[in-house]
C-alpha positions in Angstrom: -1.0 -7.0 49.1 0.5 -5.9 45.7 -1.6 -6.4 42.6 0.2 -9.2 40.8 -1.9 -8.6 37.7 -0.3 -5.2 37.3 3.3 -6.6 37.5 5.6 -5.2 34.9 6.6 -7.1 31.8 10.1 -8.7 32.5 12.9 -6.9 30.8 14.0 -10.0 29.0 10.6 -10.4 27.4 10.5 -6.8 26.3 14.0 -7.2 24.8 12.8 -10.3 22.8 9.8 -8.3 21.5 12.0 -5.4 20.5 14.4 -7.8 18.7 11.4 -9.4 16.9 10.1 -6.0 15.8 13.6 -5.1 14.5 13.8 -8.3 12.6 10.4 -7.8 11.0 11.3 -4.3 10.0 14.5 -5.5 8.4 12.8 -8.3 6.6 10.1 -6.0 5.2 12.7 -3.5 4.0 14.7 -6.2 2.4 11.6 -7.7 0.7 10.7 -4.3 -0.7 14.2 -3.8 -2.1 14.3 -7.2 -3.8 10.7 -7.1 -5.1 11.4 -3.8 -6.8 14.7 -5.2 -8.2 13.7 -8.8 -9.1 9.9 -9.0 -9.0 7.7 -11.4 -7.1 9.8 -14.5 -7.9 12.3 -13.6 -5.3 12.7 -16.4 -2.7 12.3 -16.1 1.0 15.9 -17.3 1.5 17.2 -14.5 -0.7 15.2 -12.0 1.4 16.6 -13.5 4.6 20.1 -13.1 3.3 19.4 -9.5 2.2 17.9 -8.7 5.7 20.8 -10.3 7.5 18.6 -12.8 9.4 18.5 -16.6 9.6 15.9 -18.2 7.2 14.2 -19.7 10.3 13.6 -16.2 11.6 12.0 -15.1 8.4 9.8 -18.2 8.1 8.6 -17.8 11.7 7.2 -14.3 10.8 6.3 -14.9 7.1 5.6 -18.5 6.2 5.2 -17.7 2.4 5.9 -15.0 -0.1 2.3 -14.1 0.0 2.5 -13.4 3.8 5.5 -11.2 3.1 3.8 -9.4 0.2 0.9 -8.6 2.4 3.3 -7.2 5.1 5.2 -5.1 2.6 2.1 -3.6 0.9 0.3 -2.9 4.2 3.2 -0.8 5.1 3.1 0.9 1.7 -0.6 1.6 2.0 -0.1 3.1 5.5 2.6 5.4 4.1 0.3 6.5 1.2 -2.4 7.4 3.7 0.1 9.3 5.9 1.2 11.2 2.7 -2.3 12.6 2.4 -1.9 14.3 5.8 1.5 15.7 4.8 0.2 17.0 1.5 -2.9 18.6 3.1 -0.6 20.5 5.5 1.9 21.5 2.9 0.0 22.3 -0.4 -3.1 24.2 -1.3 -6.1 21.8 -1.6 -6.3 21.2 -5.3 -2.5 20.7 -5.6 -2.5 18.3 -2.6 -5.1 16.1 -4.2 -3.5 16.1 -7.6 -0.1 15.3 -6.1 -1.6 12.3 -4.1 -3.6 10.7 -6.8 -0.7 9.6 -9.0 1.0 8.1 -5.9 -2.2 6.0 -5.3 -2.2 4.8 -8.9 1.5 4.0 -9.0 1.3 1.9 -5.8 -1.9 0.1 -7.1 -0.3 -0.8 -10.4 2.8 -2.2 -8.7 0.8 -4.1 -6.1 -1.5 -5.6 -8.6 1.4 -6.8 -10.7 3.1 -8.5 -7.8 -0.1 -10.0 -6.5 -0.9 -11.4 -10.0 2.6 -13.0 -10.1 2.1 -14.6 -6.7 -1.4 -15.9 -7.5 0.0 -17.4 -10.8 2.4 -19.4 -8.6 -0.5 -20.9 -6.7 -0.3 -18.8 -3.6 -3.4 -17.3 -2.1 -4.1 -14.2 0.1 -4.4 -15.0 3.8 -7.7 -13.1 4.0 -8.6 -11.1 0.8 -11.8 -9.6 2.4 -10.0 -8.4 5.5 -7.1 -7.0 3.4 -9.5 -5.1 1.1 -11.5 -3.7 4.0 -8.4 -2.6 5.9 -6.9 -0.9 2.9 -10.1 0.7 1.7 -10.9 2.1 5.1 -7.5 3.7 5.4 -7.4 5.1 1.9 -11.0 6.4 1.9 -10.2 8.4 5.0 -7.0 9.7 3.4 -8.9 10.6 0.2 -11.6 12.4 2.1 -9.0 14.6 3.8 -7.8 15.9 0.4 -11.1 15.7 -1.5 -13.4 17.9 0.7 -11.2 21.0 0.7 -10.7 20.8 -3.1 -14.5 20.5 -3.5 -15.1 23.5 -1.2 -12.9 25.6 -3.5 -14.7 24.4 -6.6 -11.8 22.6 -8.1 -13.5 19.2 -8.0 -17.2 18.5 -8.7 -19.3 18.1 -5.5 -21.2 15.0 -6.5 -18.2 12.7 -5.7 -17.5 10.9 -2.4 -14.1 9.7 -1.2 -15.3 6.2 -1.4 -16.3 6.6 -5.0 -12.9 8.3 -5.8 -11.0 5.3 -4.3 -13.2 2.9 -6.2 -12.4 4.7 -9.5 -8.7 4.8 -8.8 -8.7 1.1 -7.9 -10.6 0.4 -11.1 -7.8 2.1 -13.0 -5.1 0.0 -11.4 -7.1 -3.2 -12.2 -8.0 -2.2 -15.7 -4.5 -1.6 -16.9 -3.7 -5.3 -16.4 -6.3 -6.3 -19.0 -4.5 -4.4 -21.7 -1.8 -7.0 -22.2 1.1 -4.8 -21.3 4.1 -6.8 -20.0 6.4 -3.9 -19.0 5.6 -2.2 -15.7 6.6 1.2 -17.2 3.9 0.7 -20.0 1.3 -0.2 -17.4 2.1 2.9 -15.4 1.8 5.1 -18.4 -1.6 3.6 -19.2 -2.7 4.2 -15.7 -1.6 7.8 -15.7 -3.4 8.4 -19.0 -6.6 6.9 -17.5 -6.1 9.1 -14.4 -5.9 12.2 -16.6 -9.1 11.2 -18.3 -10.7 10.7 -14.9 -9.6 14.1 -13.7 -11.1 15.8 -16.7 -14.4 14.2 -15.8 -14.1 15.3 -12.2 -13.6 19.0 -13.1 -16.8 21.0 -12.6 -18.6 22.0 -15.8 -18.6 25.8 -16.5 
């Protein structure tokens, strides 16, 4: 007798799943565009219109702006981690690390600003601990891929782990929000200045 448990997924169900994935991708792309253009106050209905989907479709996947924010920035964090692999293959070790660190800081400053805006509206993360652990795991692995070769060449001091580096970079992105800067460009400049100070401290002493 045929094994019914191994029966193929019906074509109609696979098509529905593919349509759902396409809708999610369009919604996330539209959300990223509007967040960059208008900030965290953008409404879900505006995002649905930008994505070309019905509001009900968006709300089914993302019940609140916080859910959508988490989806957008999980994608951004994953791309940042992938960038580490690309840089490691393209650039010499020290340059690869130095090209990746500002990208980390820029994304962190942007994400913290959007998150702060959403929290101010009374929204809450769905699972802050899980979000942090997921992002930290991904980024520590990416940082390690770039950090170790730079240390082996003597470009970065050896008494630094990838976890410590990610913690220091995250600290920079959090710290700039305590300086009272309202413009995102000013916060980014502050973060880059702090990053340069950090890099001077990471250079081995003669």
